[in-house]
C-alpha positions in Angstrom: 11.3 52.8 -24.5 12.9 56.7 -23.7 14.1 58.8 -26.2 16.8 60.9 -25.5 18.3 64.4 -27.4 22.1 64.5 -27.6 22.9 68.2 -28.5 26.7 68.6 -28.8 28.6 70.1 -32.0 30.9 67.5 -32.0 30.1 65.3 -33.4 32.5 62.5 -32.4 30.9 63.2 -29.1 27.5 62.5 -30.1 28.5 59.5 -31.8 30.0 58.5 -28.6 26.9 59.3 -26.6 24.4 57.8 -29.3 26.6 54.3 -28.8 26.4 54.5 -25.4 22.6 55.5 -25.3 21.6 52.9 -27.4 23.7 49.7 -25.5 22.1 50.8 -22.4 18.4 50.1 -24.5 17.8 54.3 -25.1 16.5 55.6 -28.6 18.6 59.2 -29.6 17.8 62.0 -31.6 21.2 63.5 -32.5 21.3 67.3 -33.0 24.5 69.6 -33.5 23.4 73.0 -32.4 20.7 74.4 -30.2 18.7 75.7 -33.2 18.6 72.6 -34.7 17.2 70.8 -31.0 15.1 73.4 -30.9 13.6 72.5 -34.4 13.9 68.8 -33.8 11.4 69.5 -30.5 8.7 71.0 -33.0 8.5 67.0 -33.7 10.0 64.8 -31.0 9.5 64.4 -27.4 12.4 63.3 -25.5 12.2 61.7 -22.5 15.3 63.6 -21.5 17.9 66.1 -23.2 22.1 65.9 -23.0 23.1 69.8 -23.7 26.5 70.9 -24.4 26.9 74.1 -23.0 29.8 75.1 -25.7 28.8 75.8 -29.2 28.7 77.9 -31.5 25.8 80.2 -32.9 23.5 79.8 -29.5 25.3 78.2 -26.9 23.7 75.8 -24.6 22.6 77.9 -21.7 20.5 79.9 -24.2 19.4 76.5 -25.8 18.7 75.5 -22.2 16.3 79.1 -21.1 14.1 77.9 -24.8 14.1 74.3 -23.9 12.4 75.4 -20.8 10.0 78.2 -22.1 8.8 75.0 -24.3 8.6 72.4 -21.6 9.3 73.7 -17.9 9.4 70.1 -17.2 11.8 68.9 -20.1 14.7 66.9 -18.4 17.9 68.7 -19.3 21.6 67.3 -18.3 24.3 70.4 -19.5 27.6 68.4 -20.2 30.9 70.7 -20.6 34.4 70.1 -20.6 34.3 73.2 -18.3 33.7 72.3 -14.3 33.6 76.0 -13.9 30.1 76.2 -15.5 29.0 74.7 -12.1 29.1 78.1 -10.8 27.5 80.3 -13.4 23.9 80.7 -12.0 22.2 80.3 -15.5 23.1 76.7 -15.0 21.1 75.8 -12.4 17.8 75.7 -14.2 19.5 72.7 -15.5 18.3 69.3 -13.6 21.9 68.2 -13.7 24.9 69.0 -14.9 27.7 66.6 -16.1 32.0 67.7 -16.9 32.4 65.3 -19.8 34.8 62.6 -19.9 35.6 59.6 -21.6 33.8 57.7 -19.1 30.5 57.9 -19.5 29.4 56.1 -16.4 28.2 59.5 -14.2 26.0 60.2 -17.4 24.5 57.2 -17.6 23.8 57.2 -13.7 21.9 60.8 -13.8 20.1 59.7 -17.0 18.9 56.6 -15.1 18.1 58.2 -11.6 16.4 61.2 -13.5 14.1 58.7 -15.5 13.6 56.7 -12.8 15.0 53.6 -13.5 17.0 51.6 -11.0 19.1 49.7 -12.5 
């Protein structure tokens, strides 16, 4: 079973992603901040990380940089409510980029594609 780490400072988003991804057959690890995600990476090796950009403290771009220092091959999907980040060159280090919406089909499709699952 594939493990996905969801990193988002908004509890309702973490809960929504968790429920939807469990329904898709994934194990889900939750982190409410970049620092918590980096701590969890010391003991967990998810198959993929979804990462919010706008978080208090360490933002998603800095968290992404540090994740890639730990494991340059870790697939990361940046998730944000703000489409303009797509133009931000530092977000190019991510493997994919999804604008948040209540419909998680785009996110689930990207996850399946990145994990090599064809459903």
